[in-house]
Backbone bond lengths (Angstrom), bond angles and torsions (degrees), N, CA, C in turn:
res aa  C-N    CA-C-N  psi(-1)  N-CA   C-N-CA  omega(-1)  CA-C   N-CA-C  phi
1 X - - - 1.448 - - 1.529 109.64 -
2 X 1.317 116.10 140.57 1.469 121.29 -176.59 1.532 111.00 -104.13
3 X 1.340 114.36 141.77 1.461 119.92 177.99 1.521 109.86 -72.45
4 X 1.335 116.15 140.28 1.455 122.03 178.02 1.517 108.60 -110.14
5 X 1.332 115.88 125.75 1.450 121.46 175.78 1.524 107.51 -93.33
6 X 1.331 115.48 96.80 1.452 120.49 -175.26 1.542 112.22 -68.22
7 X 1.309 116.83 -30.32 1.457 119.69 177.51 1.533 110.03 -67.01
8 X 1.324 115.76 -41.73 1.459 119.20 178.00 1.527 111.12 -66.20
9 X 1.329 116.85 -36.87 1.460 120.79 178.69 1.520 111.16 -57.90
10 X 1.335 116.03 -41.73 1.467 120.74 -178.85 1.525 112.74 -90.41
11 X 1.336 116.82 -6.86 1.467 120.07 179.96 1.498 113.84 68.22
12 X 1.338 117.73 37.73 1.461 121.04 179.65 1.537 109.24 -124.48
13 X 1.318 115.64 160.70 1.462 120.71 176.89 1.515 109.70 -77.70
14 X 1.322 116.50 159.11 1.465 120.24 178.64 1.524 111.63 -64.99
15 X 1.319 116.45 -21.16 1.470 120.16 -179.57 1.531 111.23 -92.18
16 X 1.313 118.54 7.86 1.464 121.85 -175.35 1.529 110.87 -60.76
17 X 1.334 115.14 145.85 1.465 120.38 177.47 1.521 109.59 -79.54
18 X 1.331 115.35 169.25 1.466 120.22 178.61 1.533 110.63 -60.36
19 X 1.340 117.80 -38.07 1.461 121.00 178.96 1.518 111.17 -66.23
20 X 1.345 116.97 -41.35 1.460 120.30 179.07 1.549 110.07 -60.92
21 X 1.295 116.08 -41.54 1.474 121.32 -179.58 1.522 109.64 -65.94
22 X 1.317 117.13 -42.61 1.452 120.01 -179.69 1.527 111.46 -64.56
23 X 1.323 117.17 -43.04 1.468 121.08 -179.27 1.538 110.54 -65.55
24 X 1.345 116.47 -42.39 1.451 119.12 178.97 1.518 111.78 -62.98
25 X 1.315 116.30 -41.56 1.467 119.93 179.90 1.535 110.65 -64.03
26 X 1.326 116.82 -47.73 1.464 119.53 -177.67 1.516 111.72 -61.56
27 X 1.319 116.82 -39.90 1.465 120.02 179.29 1.525 111.56 -63.16
28 X 1.335 115.81 -46.69 1.464 120.08 -177.48 1.527 111.49 -73.66
29 X 1.335 116.37 -33.67 1.471 119.89 178.39 1.518 111.13 -63.88
30 X 1.342 117.01 -37.36 1.476 119.55 177.23 1.525 109.75 -66.75
31 X 1.334 115.95 -38.68 1.467 120.05 -177.80 1.512 112.30 -66.47
32 X 1.350 116.89 -38.65 1.461 120.60 -172.07 1.523 113.07 -109.34
33 X 1.315 118.53 13.06 1.469 118.99 178.12 1.520 108.77 -62.44
34 X 1.344 118.07 126.81 1.480 120.13 -175.24 1.509 115.17 -57.95
35 X 1.352 117.75 -23.96 1.453 120.13 -178.05 1.524 113.34 -77.06
36 X 1.337 116.53 -19.28 1.474 119.36 -176.48 1.506 113.70 -125.06
37 X 1.317 117.92 -21.98 1.461 120.48 -173.92 1.526 112.27 -77.84
38 X 1.328 115.65 142.78 1.469 121.99 174.62 1.538 111.91 -98.46
39 X 1.346 116.47 0.57 1.442 119.62 -179.61 1.520 110.05 -68.07
40 X 1.345 119.28 139.79 1.472 120.70 -177.44 1.524 113.23 -66.66
41 X 1.322 116.94 -26.71 1.462 119.12 -177.84 1.531 111.14 -107.64
42 X 1.332 116.36 27.55 1.479 120.95 -173.18 1.526 111.38 -59.67
43 X 1.314 117.50 -45.29 1.458 119.61 -174.83 1.528 111.05 -64.67
44 X 1.331 117.09 -43.05 1.464 120.75 179.07 1.530 110.80 -65.76
45 X 1.329 116.08 -43.26 1.474 119.33 -179.78 1.521 110.74 -64.82
46 X 1.338 116.96 -40.04 1.449 120.60 179.58 1.528 110.97 -61.87
47 X 1.320 115.57 -39.62 1.462 120.18 177.97 1.524 111.40 -66.31
48 X 1.341 116.87 -41.56 1.470 120.76 177.28 1.518 111.63 -62.32
49 X 1.339 115.88 -40.99 1.459 120.14 178.99 1.528 110.78 -63.00
50 X 1.324 116.63 -42.50 1.454 120.16 -179.93 1.516 112.41 -62.83
51 X 1.334 115.77 -39.17 1.478 120.18 178.54 1.513 110.80 -66.16
52 X 1.348 115.95 -45.58 1.463 119.35 -179.77 1.531 111.17 -62.03
53 X 1.331 116.42 -41.23 1.460 120.33 -179.10 1.523 111.00 -68.56
54 X 1.324 117.61 -36.97 1.458 121.31 178.37 1.530 111.11 -57.65
55 X 1.316 116.52 -35.95 1.468 120.52 179.70 1.522 111.75 -81.08
56 X 1.325 117.54 -48.63 1.472 119.94 -169.94 1.525 113.58 -79.97
57 X 1.332 117.85 -18.24 1.471 118.62 178.10 1.520 111.93 -77.80
58 X 1.331 116.64 -18.07 1.465 121.45 -174.20 1.512 109.31 -103.71
59 X 1.322 119.45 122.61 1.489 119.88 -176.22 1.516 113.00 -60.89
60 X 1.331 117.86 -31.60 1.466 120.18 -177.78 1.520 111.80 -74.98
61 X 1.331 116.10 -47.72 1.462 118.05 177.49 1.539 110.53 -65.42
62 X 1.319 116.72 -37.95 1.470 119.26 -178.49 1.534 110.35 -65.18
63 X 1.330 117.92 -41.74 1.459 120.64 179.58 1.523 110.46 -64.95
64 X 1.340 116.93 -40.50 1.455 119.42 178.13 1.527 110.40 -64.98
65 X 1.311 117.07 -42.23 1.476 121.41 179.02 1.529 110.14 -63.16
66 X 1.332 117.39 -43.78 1.469 121.14 -179.51 1.510 111.60 -64.54
67 X 1.358 117.12 -27.20 1.460 120.33 -178.45 1.525 111.94 -64.51
68 X 1.313 117.61 -21.52 1.466 121.20 179.33 1.516 110.47 -68.01
69 X 1.317 116.69 -29.78 1.458 120.90 -178.70 1.521 111.66 98.54
70 X 1.302 114.94 175.07 1.465 121.63 -178.29 1.515 111.04 -79.32
71 X 1.314 116.85 128.78 1.458 123.32 176.97 1.512 108.08 -142.91
72 X 1.309 116.44 160.90 1.448 120.82 178.58 1.517 109.72 -84.64
73 X 1.327 116.43 136.62 1.443 120.13 175.54 1.512 111.52 -59.30
74 X 1.337 117.01 134.68 1.440 121.45 -179.79 1.521 113.89 95.84
75 X 1.341 118.04 -11.48 1.462 120.35 176.71 1.529 110.52 -67.52
76 X 1.318 116.46 148.76 1.458 119.82 172.85 1.519 109.15 -61.50
77 X 1.334 115.12 141.68 1.467 118.10 -171.81 1.530 111.28 -149.83
78 X 1.323 114.97 138.95 1.459 123.72 165.76 1.526 106.58 -136.36
79 X 1.338 118.78 135.55 1.453 119.28 -179.87 1.515 110.83 -57.80
80 X 1.339 118.80 128.51 1.462 120.32 179.16 1.522 110.78 -68.10
81 X 1.352 117.35 153.32 1.478 119.50 -179.81 1.523 111.03 -58.13
82 X 1.336 114.56 134.10 1.466 119.79 176.48 1.512 115.04 67.45
83 X 1.348 116.78 22.98 1.472 119.80 -174.68 1.523 112.31 -60.21
84 X 1.355 117.94 -29.42 1.470 119.99 -176.52 1.520 112.25 -107.84
85 X 1.335 117.73 15.98 1.461 120.27 -179.20 1.518 110.59 -68.47
86 X 1.321 115.79 142.67 1.457 121.54 174.13 1.514 114.39 90.47
87 X 1.353 117.03 -4.20 1.479 119.86 178.24 1.519 109.48 -97.37
88 X 1.309 115.24 132.17 1.458 121.39 -179.72 1.525 108.25 -98.90
89 X 1.329 115.45 130.22 1.469 120.81 -175.37 1.515 110.90 -124.69
90 X 1.337 114.90 148.95 1.437 120.77 169.72 1.526 109.72 -70.13
91 X 1.313 115.76 160.22 1.473 119.10 172.41 1.511 112.06 63.54
92 X 1.342 116.44 -134.65 1.453 120.19 -169.65 1.522 113.35 -103.22
93 X 1.309 119.15 12.99 1.459 119.57 177.09 1.508 110.60 135.31
94 X 1.349 117.15 -175.73 1.463 120.92 -173.79 1.504 113.26 -61.38
95 X 1.335 118.15 -21.54 1.447 119.66 178.73 1.510 112.78 -84.93
96 X 1.346 117.05 -10.15 1.455 119.84 -175.56 1.501 111.41 64.65
97 X 1.326 118.52 -163.04 1.460 121.45 -179.93 1.522 111.87 -122.50
98 X 1.321 117.19 -8.37 1.464 119.35 -172.81 1.516 112.17 -87.61
99 X 1.338 117.89 -9.92 1.468 120.49 -174.04 1.512 109.93 -115.61
100 X 1.321 116.82 132.30 1.454 121.90 171.48 1.515 107.40 -90.12
101 X 1.368 119.01 109.16 1.457 120.16 -173.90 1.513 113.09 -65.60
102 X 1.330 118.26 -15.99 1.459 120.72 -177.29 1.519 111.97 -69.49
103 X 1.336 117.20 -15.70 1.469 118.93 178.23 1.525 110.83 -78.60
104 X 1.336 116.89 -9.09 1.450 121.34 -179.01 1.525 110.24 -111.92
105 X 1.328 116.26 -166.36 1.471 121.62 -173.84 1.527 111.74 -77.87
106 X 1.345 114.81 168.41 1.463 120.35 174.31 1.531 110.54 -61.20
107 X 1.325 116.52 -34.15 1.462 120.68 179.20 1.537 109.70 -60.88
108 X 1.329 116.39 -48.06 1.465 121.25 178.82 1.522 109.86 -59.79
109 X 1.326 116.40 -46.20 1.465 120.24 -176.53 1.526 110.71 -65.03
110 X 1.339 117.55 -35.36 1.472 119.31 -179.31 1.531 111.41 -65.49
111 X 1.330 117.28 -27.26 1.451 121.27 -179.07 1.525 112.27 -93.05
112 X 1.308 116.86 -40.70 1.462 119.84 -169.19 1.522 114.00 -121.29
113 X 1.313 117.47 6.93 1.465 119.25 -176.66 1.506 113.52 -82.84
114 X 1.367 117.34 -18.10 1.461 119.88 -177.65 1.522 109.85 -71.81
115 X 1.325 115.36 139.15 1.460 120.54 175.29 1.515 108.67 -112.35
116 X 1.321 116.35 121.53 1.466 119.16 179.46 1.519 110.22 -69.16
117 X 1.322 115.57 144.96 1.466 121.05 179.10 1.512 108.95 -70.35
118 X 1.316 115.20 162.34 1.458 120.27 175.81 1.512 113.40 101.10
119 X 1.337 117.35 -9.94 1.447 119.72 177.01 1.502 112.81 76.56
120 X 1.291 116.49 155.89 1.469 120.45 179.37 1.512 109.32 -111.92
121 X 1.310 115.90 129.61 1.447 119.56 178.87 1.510 111.10 -78.66
122 X 1.306 114.80 161.66 1.465 118.88 174.68 1.504 109.68 -73.04
123 X 1.313 116.55 145.87 1.464 119.93 174.86 1.507 109.51 -63.56
124 X 1.339 116.59 141.76 1.466 119.44 179.29 1.510 109.20 -58.46
125 X 1.303 115.63 118.88 1.458 120.14 179.82 1.508 113.86 84.32
126 X 1.339 118.22 -11.54 1.466 120.77 -176.84 1.504 111.20 -82.57
127 X 1.310 118.15 118.97 1.456 122.22 175.55 1.521 112.02 76.20
128 X 1.310 119.10 0.91 1.450 120.69 -177.01 1.532 110.34 -95.28
129 X 1.341 114.97 -179.57 1.443 120.69 179.87 1.526 108.89 -73.14
130 X 1.297 116.52 132.02 1.471 120.59 -178.25 1.518 109.45 -104.01
131 X 1.331 112.55 152.30 1.452 117.49 -179.29 1.523 111.49 -68.38
132 X 1.303 115.55 146.88 1.450 119.77 179.77 1.515 109.09 -89.62
133 X 1.328 115.87 -147.54 1.455 120.47 -178.77 1.504 111.22 -71.97
134 X 1.320 116.45 -168.09 1.454 121.48 -177.83 1.507 111.75 -54.22
135 X 1.313 116.82 143.59 1.446 122.05 178.54 1.506 113.25 89.98
136 X 1.358 119.38 -7.25 1.450 120.40 179.02 1.522 110.83 -68.42
137 X 1.345 115.58 150.58 1.464 120.13 178.99 1.523 110.03 -66.64
138 X 1.329 117.79 140.92 1.470 119.88 179.13 1.530 111.47 -63.74
139 X 1.301 115.52 147.89 1.465 121.04 179.54 1.521 108.69 -100.24
140 X 1.333 115.03 125.88 1.453 120.81 177.40 1.527 107.50 -121.43
141 X 1.346 115.25 110.07 1.462 120.21 -177.82 1.517 110.37 -121.97
142 X 1.308 114.01 143.23 1.465 120.69 175.99 1.531 109.71 -66.90
143 X 1.314 115.90 143.17 1.457 120.35 179.83 1.519 111.89 -70.13
144 X 1.322 114.69 165.15 1.463 121.89 -178.15 1.534 109.97 -75.58
145 X 1.333 115.98 141.62 1.455 119.80 172.08 1.520 110.14 -73.36
146 X 1.326 115.92 144.87 1.467 122.22 175.45 1.520 108.87 -114.85
147 X 1.339 114.86 158.14 1.472 121.66 -178.92 1.529 108.87 -135.78
148 X 1.315 115.35 146.69 1.446 121.47 174.41 1.524 109.19 -152.95
149 X 1.331 114.89 145.04 1.463 120.06 171.91 1.516 108.66 -95.18
150 X 1.340 116.28 133.49 1.471 119.94 -179.72 1.525 109.25 -127.75
151 X 1.318 115.50 148.13 1.454 122.20 179.09 1.534 109.98 -102.87
152 X 1.332 115.85 130.29 1.465 121.13 175.49 1.523 107.94 -127.00
153 X 1.321 116.56 166.90 1.452 120.75 175.37 1.522 111.45 -81.94
154 X 1.310 116.15 147.63 1.472 120.48 177.54 1.514 111.25 -56.82
155 X 1.321 116.80 -35.21 1.467 120.55 179.90 1.525 111.34 -59.13
156 X 1.360 116.85 -33.80 1.466 120.39 179.31 1.513 111.62 -60.38
157 X 1.348 116.77 -33.84 1.468 120.41 179.57 1.525 110.86 -71.73
158 X 1.328 117.84 -25.90 1.467 121.49 178.14 1.516 112.40 -78.70
159 X 1.326 116.27 -38.40 1.457 120.05 -170.32 1.532 113.95 -112.18
160 X 1.328 117.12 -16.71 1.459 119.44 -167.68 1.515 109.35 77.82
161 X 1.310 116.44 155.92 1.470 118.75 -177.22 1.528 109.84 -164.66
162 X 1.304 114.37 165.14 1.473 120.91 170.50 1.504 106.71 -120.03
163 X 1.330 116.40 124.57 1.455 121.59 -172.92 1.520 109.95 -129.80
164 X 1.339 115.21 145.77 1.468 121.28 170.23 1.524 107.07 -93.79
165 X 1.328 117.40 118.45 1.456 122.93 -177.32 1.519 109.27 -114.66
166 X 1.333 116.07 130.90 1.449 121.30 177.78 1.519 109.47 -100.21
167 X 1.307 117.20 124.50 1.455 123.18 179.20 1.528 109.36 -111.78
168 X 1.328 114.95 147.08 1.452 121.49 -179.30 1.527 109.87 -118.28
169 X 1.306 116.18 122.91 1.462 121.87 179.17 1.523 109.57 -101.40
170 X 1.329 119.22 113.68 1.467 120.89 178.91 1.517 111.28 -70.47
171 X 1.332 116.27 144.15 1.465 122.09 177.36 1.525 107.89 -159.25
172 X 1.333 115.90 171.16 1.460 121.00 173.15 1.523 108.77 -105.65
173 X 1.348 115.97 141.25 1.465 119.20 175.86 1.529 109.21 -84.16
174 X 1.335 117.44 -172.92 1.461 121.26 -175.34 1.525 112.06 -66.63
175 X 1.326 117.08 -23.25 1.473 121.28 178.34 1.529 112.50 -90.32
176 X 1.316 116.21 2.06 1.469 120.22 178.68 1.511 114.11 81.42
177 X 1.316 118.67 16.52 1.450 122.51 176.82 1.527 109.84 -96.89
178 X 1.319 116.02 146.71 1.451 120.21 -179.05 1.506 112.39 -70.00
179 X 1.322 116.37 135.84 1.465 122.86 176.49 1.521 107.92 -133.74
180 X 1.311 115.85 161.34 1.464 122.02 176.74 1.517 109.20 -119.25
181 X 1.325 115.55 124.00 1.454 121.36 177.06 1.524 106.95 -100.17
182 X 1.309 116.32 121.57 1.474 120.85 -174.68 1.532 110.87 -101.26
183 X 1.329 114.68 147.35 1.452 120.94 168.25 1.530 108.51 -145.87
184 X 1.323 116.75 148.97 1.454 122.86 -178.03 1.514 109.23 -114.58
185 X 1.321 115.69 131.89 1.461 122.46 -179.51 1.520 110.03 -119.45
186 X 1.314 116.21 142.07 1.470 121.77 173.90 1.535 106.40 -93.13
187 X 1.325 116.17 112.21 1.471 121.06 -169.87 1.521 109.80 -118.18
188 X 1.314 116.29 134.91 1.459 122.38 174.71 1.533 108.95 -91.34
189 X 1.340 115.39 119.15 1.472 121.07 179.07 1.520 107.92 -93.98
190 X 1.326 119.23 113.81 1.466 119.57 -177.06 1.525 112.31 -72.65
191 X 1.308 115.74 145.50 1.465 121.78 175.34 1.536 108.90 -61.72
192 X 1.338 115.43 134.35 1.458 119.84 177.07 1.506 114.66 91.89
193 X 1.328 118.88 5.37 1.461 119.62 179.60 1.520 110.06 -68.42
194 X 1.320 116.73 143.43 1.460 121.84 -177.10 1.521 110.02 -106.51
195 X 1.319 114.02 158.27 1.458 120.61 174.62 1.537 108.42 -63.75
196 X 1.328 116.28 133.60 1.461 121.13 -178.76 1.506 114.28 94.75
197 X 1.334 118.08 -15.19 1.453 120.51 176.58 1.524 110.34 -71.35
198 X 1.335 115.54 159.34 1.462 120.90 178.26 1.514 110.24 -115.75
199 X 1.333 115.45 130.41 1.458 122.32 171.68 1.531 107.79 -91.62
200 X 1.303 117.23 127.15 1.457 121.01 178.68 1.508 110.38 -99.03
201 X 1.346 114.96 121.08 1.469 120.89 174.56 1.521 107.99 -106.33
202 X 1.318 115.18 102.84 1.477 120.47 -175.17 1.522 110.48 -63.78
203 X 1.334 115.01 134.53 1.443 121.03 174.92 1.507 115.56 76.06
204 X 1.334 118.55 8.89 1.463 121.60 -178.56 1.533 112.04 -103.09
205 X 1.337 117.40 9.36 1.437 121.26 176.60 1.523 111.88 -89.06
206 X 1.336 116.08 -149.62 1.460 120.23 -179.44 1.505 112.61 -70.69
207 X 1.338 117.48 151.97 1.468 120.82 179.65 1.506 111.33 -68.34
208 X 1.328 115.59 150.28 1.449 120.81 177.32 1.521 111.52 -79.09
209 X 1.320 115.36 169.33 1.463 121.85 177.39 1.512 108.40 -100.08
210 X 1.319 116.66 133.65 1.451 120.03 -176.25 1.524 109.48 66.65
211 X 1.319 115.30 -128.29 1.476 119.18 177.60 1.523 111.19 -98.34
212 X 1.319 117.09 16.68 1.463 119.56 177.45 1.524 111.72 -68.86
213 X 1.315 117.26 149.13 1.463 120.45 -178.16 1.522 111.35 -71.41
214 X 1.328 115.76 158.68 1.464 120.93 175.10 1.518 110.10 -71.00
215 X 1.321 115.92 154.58 1.448 120.51 174.83 1.521 111.16 -74.08
216 X 1.319 115.50 -178.04 1.459 120.95 -179.50 1.514 110.65 -106.45
217 X 1.327 115.82 160.14 1.452 122.79 175.63 1.529 108.29 -111.38
218 X 1.325 117.09 125.01 1.455 122.08 179.19 1.528 108.21 -107.24
219 X 1.313 115.94 121.15 1.459 122.11 179.29 1.533 108.84 -102.76
220 X 1.331 114.95 112.74 1.452 119.35 176.38 1.536 109.19 -82.78
221 X 1.341 115.46 126.84 1.459 121.22 -172.70 1.533 110.56 -88.76
222 X 1.309 114.99 131.21 1.471 121.40 170.79 1.526 107.87 -135.65
223 X 1.333 116.93 143.40 1.449 120.53 -178.74 1.520 111.15 -87.21
224 X 1.318 115.13 141.82 1.463 120.12 170.44 1.534 109.23 -59.99
225 X 1.324 118.14 140.87 1.468 118.64 175.02 1.518 109.86 -57.40
226 X 1.346 115.41 138.06 1.463 120.78 -178.89 1.522 109.49 -116.41
227 X 1.320 118.54 136.40 1.466 120.27 -177.68 1.523 113.60 -67.81
228 X 1.323 117.80 -16.57 1.468 120.78 -174.36 1.517 113.66 -116.86
229 X 1.311 118.09 -39.32 1.465 121.86 -170.80 1.513 111.66 -103.47
230 X 1.345 115.37 146.83 1.471 123.45 172.79 1.519 107.57 -123.76
231 X 1.322 117.06 145.36 1.462 121.72 -173.21 1.511 109.78 -121.14
232 X 1.324 115.41 136.69 1.464 121.85 172.99 1.527 107.36 -137.03
233 X 1.324 115.87 99.46 1.469 119.82 -174.83 1.517 110.14 66.47
234 X 1.319 116.89 -120.18 1.477 120.31 174.72 1.515 112.32 -95.56
235 X 1.342 118.00 -7.39 1.462 121.10 -179.51 1.527 110.45 -85.60
236 X 1.336 114.84 145.56 1.450 122.56 -178.87 1.527 108.80 -125.51
237 X 1.327 116.21 138.06 1.474 122.46 -178.32 1.520 108.91 -118.40
238 X 1.346 114.37 140.41 1.461 120.40 177.68 1.521 108.67 -140.54
239 X 1.346 116.06 137.89 1.467 120.40 176.02 1.519 108.40 -79.98
240 X 1.351 116.04 133.29 1.452 121.58 -177.61 1.540 109.49 -121.93
241 X 1.331 118.01 103.30 1.479 120.50 178.68 1.534 110.27 -72.20
242 X 1.334 116.25 140.08 1.455 122.97 177.23 1.515 110.00 -127.45
243 X 1.312 115.72 150.52 1.466 120.91 168.41 1.543 107.14 -75.97
244 X 1.340 117.70 154.59 1.455 119.99 -179.48 1.513 113.67 -55.51
245 X 1.344 117.14 -38.52 1.458 119.24 -178.04 1.537 111.76 -73.11
246 X 1.341 116.68 -28.39 1.478 118.43 175.48 1.524 110.38 -67.20
247 X 1.339 115.63 -41.37 1.467 118.96 179.29 1.525 111.18 -69.62
248 X 1.333 117.04 -39.39 1.471 120.61 -175.02 1.522 111.65 -77.25
249 X 1.328 117.88 -41.75 1.462 121.67 -171.63 1.519 113.05 -100.39
250 X 1.340 116.79 -14.34 1.456 120.12 -174.20 1.525 110.12 89.11
251 X 1.319 116.04 153.69 1.462 120.54 -178.31 1.520 108.90 -169.95
252 X 1.301 116.16 166.04 1.472 123.02 170.89 1.533 106.51 -109.25
253 X 1.320 116.60 117.23 1.462 120.99 -175.61 1.531 110.07 -127.86
254 X 1.339 116.85 151.66 1.464 119.29 177.28 1.526 110.58 -77.76
255 X 1.317 116.32 139.83 1.460 123.19 177.65 1.536 108.19 -115.81
256 X 1.337 118.94 124.15 1.472 120.13 179.51 1.523 111.08 -69.83
257 X 1.324 115.74 144.26 1.452 123.17 174.13 1.525 107.73 -127.82
258 X 1.321 117.44 159.94 1.471 118.28 178.88 1.531 113.92 -59.66
259 X 1.338 117.47 -22.29 1.458 119.87 -179.34 1.531 112.58 -120.31
260 X 1.322 117.57 23.63 1.450 120.32 178.97 1.521 110.80 149.71
261 X 1.332 116.99 -140.16 1.454 121.06 175.50 1.516 109.22 -152.27
262 X 1.320 115.31 161.48 1.451 122.03 -179.34 1.519 107.72 -139.52
263 X 1.338 117.31 150.65 1.467 120.65 179.58 1.514 109.51 -88.29
264 X 1.328 115.36 137.95 1.470 121.96 -178.00 1.516 109.65 -125.95
265 X 1.332 115.42 135.51 1.458 120.49 175.23 1.513 110.13 -86.97
266 X 1.337 116.42 122.95 1.453 121.69 177.89 1.532 109.50 -92.96
267 X 1.330 117.97 117.14 1.469 118.86 -179.85 1.534 111.24 -65.67
268 X 1.331 117.92 144.35 1.466 120.11 176.12 1.524 111.41 -57.73
269 X 1.309 115.80 145.42 1.473 120.40 178.92 1.499 114.31 76.88
270 X 1.324 119.31 21.27 1.474 122.09 179.76 1.524 109.58 -73.00
271 X 1.316 115.59 138.28 1.472 121.50 -179.75 1.528 110.70 -104.24
272 X 1.320 115.51 156.60 1.468 120.38 175.68 1.518 109.77 -60.45
273 X 1.327 116.55 138.47 1.444 122.30 -179.69 1.514 113.30 95.45
274 X 1.319 117.87 -13.26 1.467 120.65 178.84 1.523 109.80 -65.83
275 X 1.326 117.12 142.07 1.462 122.06 178.86 1.522 109.04 -108.83
276 X 1.318 115.34 122.88 1.452 120.93 176.62 1.536 108.41 -106.19
277 X 1.320 115.50 128.43 1.469 121.55 -172.85 1.524 111.31 -96.34
278 X 1.330 114.80 129.51 1.449 121.11 171.92 1.531 106.71 -108.34
279 X 1.316 115.38 99.65 1.465 120.76 -172.22 1.533 111.42 -63.13
280 X 1.335 115.14 133.68 1.446 121.47 175.26 1.509 114.83 75.40
281 X 1.360 118.63 7.67 1.451 121.73 -178.78 1.526 112.61 -99.03
282 X 1.349 116.27 8.57 1.448 119.67 174.92 1.527 110.14 -84.38
283 X 1.333 116.84 -153.42 1.452 120.60 -179.65 1.526 108.94 -65.66
284 X 1.332 118.06 130.97 1.462 121.06 -178.96 1.518 112.19 -58.45
285 X 1.325 115.39 151.59 1.448 120.55 178.97 1.509 108.63 170.75
286 X 1.314 115.80 -170.55 1.463 122.22 179.03 1.527 109.12 -129.82
287 X 1.348 117.40 85.85 1.464 126.47 8.25 1.529 110.88 -87.82
288 X 1.344 115.13 163.35 1.451 120.80 175.21 1.509 110.63 -74.08
289 X 1.326 117.26 156.50 1.438 121.09 174.42 1.526 111.51 -77.90
290 X 1.312 115.93 179.33 1.468 121.52 -179.32 1.535 109.12 -112.99
291 X 1.320 114.56 156.07 1.474 121.12 173.65 1.526 107.23 -106.58
292 X 1.331 116.59 129.03 1.456 121.95 179.46 1.519 109.67 -112.11
293 X 1.331 115.51 121.99 1.461 120.92 174.23 1.537 108.21 -92.96
294 X 1.325 116.54 117.43 1.461 121.86 -179.62 1.530 107.35 -95.72
295 X 1.324 116.25 115.25 1.450 120.97 -170.90 1.528 111.88 -77.43
296 X 1.320 114.64 141.20 1.465 122.66 171.79 1.522 107.81 -134.97
297 X 1.303 117.11 154.97 1.469 121.10 -179.11 1.523 108.90 -117.35
298 X 1.322 115.66 127.19 1.451 122.91 -179.38 1.536 108.49 -110.33
299 X 1.307 116.35 121.03 1.467 120.87 -177.87 1.513 111.25 -88.04
300 X 1.325 117.15 136.84 1.488 118.90 173.96 1.527 108.74 -66.68
301 X 1.324 118.16 140.35 1.469 119.81 178.96 1.542 110.49 -66.51
302 X 1.313 115.09 141.43 1.473 120.30 178.09 1.517 109.60 -84.34
303 X 1.322 115.13 62.52 1.456 119.42 -173.28 1.507 114.59 -100.60
304 X 1.329 116.93 2.64 1.455 120.03 179.52 1.523 108.83 -136.15
305 X 1.329 115.19 162.67 1.472 118.87 178.68 1.520 110.62 -60.23
306 X 1.315 116.68 -39.34 1.472 120.17 -177.14 1.526 111.07 -63.05
307 X 1.320 117.20 -45.62 1.480 117.49 -178.67 1.526 110.67 -71.49
308 X 1.312 118.21 -36.11 1.463 118.66 176.39 1.526 111.61 -62.73
309 X 1.323 116.39 -41.50 1.454 119.75 177.39 1.524 111.43 -64.40
310 X 1.364 116.20 -36.77 1.452 119.64 177.19 1.518 111.52 -63.86
311 X 1.344 117.17 -42.51 1.459 120.32 176.98 1.532 110.82 -64.69
312 X 1.320 118.74 -38.43 1.459 120.91 177.62 1.522 110.16 -64.15
313 X 1.318 116.68 -41.20 1.466 119.94 178.79 1.518 111.02 -65.13
314 X 1.349 116.98 -38.90 1.467 120.65 178.35 1.511 109.91 -66.15
315 X 1.321 117.49 -40.13 1.469 121.89 178.15 1.523 110.39 -60.41
316 X 1.331 116.31 -43.49 1.470 120.32 179.09 1.521 111.10 -66.10
317 X 1.338 116.75 -42.62 1.456 120.71 -178.15 1.527 111.67 -66.13
318 X 1.358 116.93 -37.99 1.464 119.90 -179.56 1.520 111.48 -67.13
319 X 1.319 116.11 -33.39 1.475 119.55 177.31 1.499 112.19 85.26
320 X 1.326 114.23 167.09 1.464 121.19 -178.28 1.518 112.48 -67.66
321 X 1.328 116.95 -19.10 1.480 119.23 -177.15 1.525 113.84 -76.96
322 X 1.329 116.84 -11.42 1.463 119.02 -179.52 1.507 110.81 -81.98
323 X 1.327 116.69 122.51 1.471 122.29 179.56 1.526 108.38 -133.28
324 X 1.323 118.83 105.29 1.465 119.64 -176.64 1.525 113.81 -66.80
325 X 1.315 117.25 -13.89 1.488 119.98 -179.31 1.508 112.65 -97.63
326 X 1.317 116.22 2.38 1.475 119.37 177.75 1.521 108.45 -70.91
327 X 1.318 115.80 136.63 1.474 120.50 179.15 1.518 109.84 -64.29
328 X 1.330 115.28 136.81 1.470 119.53 -179.80 1.527 110.08 -68.10
């Protein structure tokens, strides 16, 4: 997938105001409209312009796009992990609900095609019945639900935690430039929460209209990348290095866990790549996940006469019939 530079597509600077972006789009859209343009690539260019404008006209999509950082158009691209974490969005996420991302490129869909769980509420007063002239009944509408992706540590899912999370709400200022409005929430992370689950914070979404209640805030949970552990649902995987004699003869070795460590018995004759299951030692739940230790073998360096002699003795003991490259 190739990165798309939407600012370059519209010919505007990254600091351009909302009005500058609108004027640039309208000018280019008239030039490349398929019904009037004589350019051979008019239809493709018109589609590219529409995609770029869809992102840059919206403060939420634009802030999410800007969070990726500066890249050259056409470069190979995959969204980095957690690229949109910490941004608070109206509706169902950075893509909103009014746009079908399939009408645009794979690049657009990779960024804005995800729909957060929990549903998106209607904006207070948006699309609803409006009050008429004097004497009309007051309108009381529930506020819009908001969504944000947040990053927590894997250990928090094992033990539960209370965390202060700062969220940034994209908006335009009076001059039409993008700004970020921050707020910090004290959030209780329940023990056993899984990646992809949503925490609902009642009344923390958009304000209601009239005496209508506020909407809710849904926090989609994602784990910070960990140098040691990998997560699949409730199961957790960890690489466990062994000495050759531990793998060959068996041993009891400590296995790290996100909330401590546990002792594991290594069966004699264990090979590299073998997975040993520790039942119920994954992310807590009903049922709890499992922890899998993936075995690896680390050879002592042959840096001394003693270790070289030991390797020679092992070579002799194994015999000429031993071939590590023979298919099992």
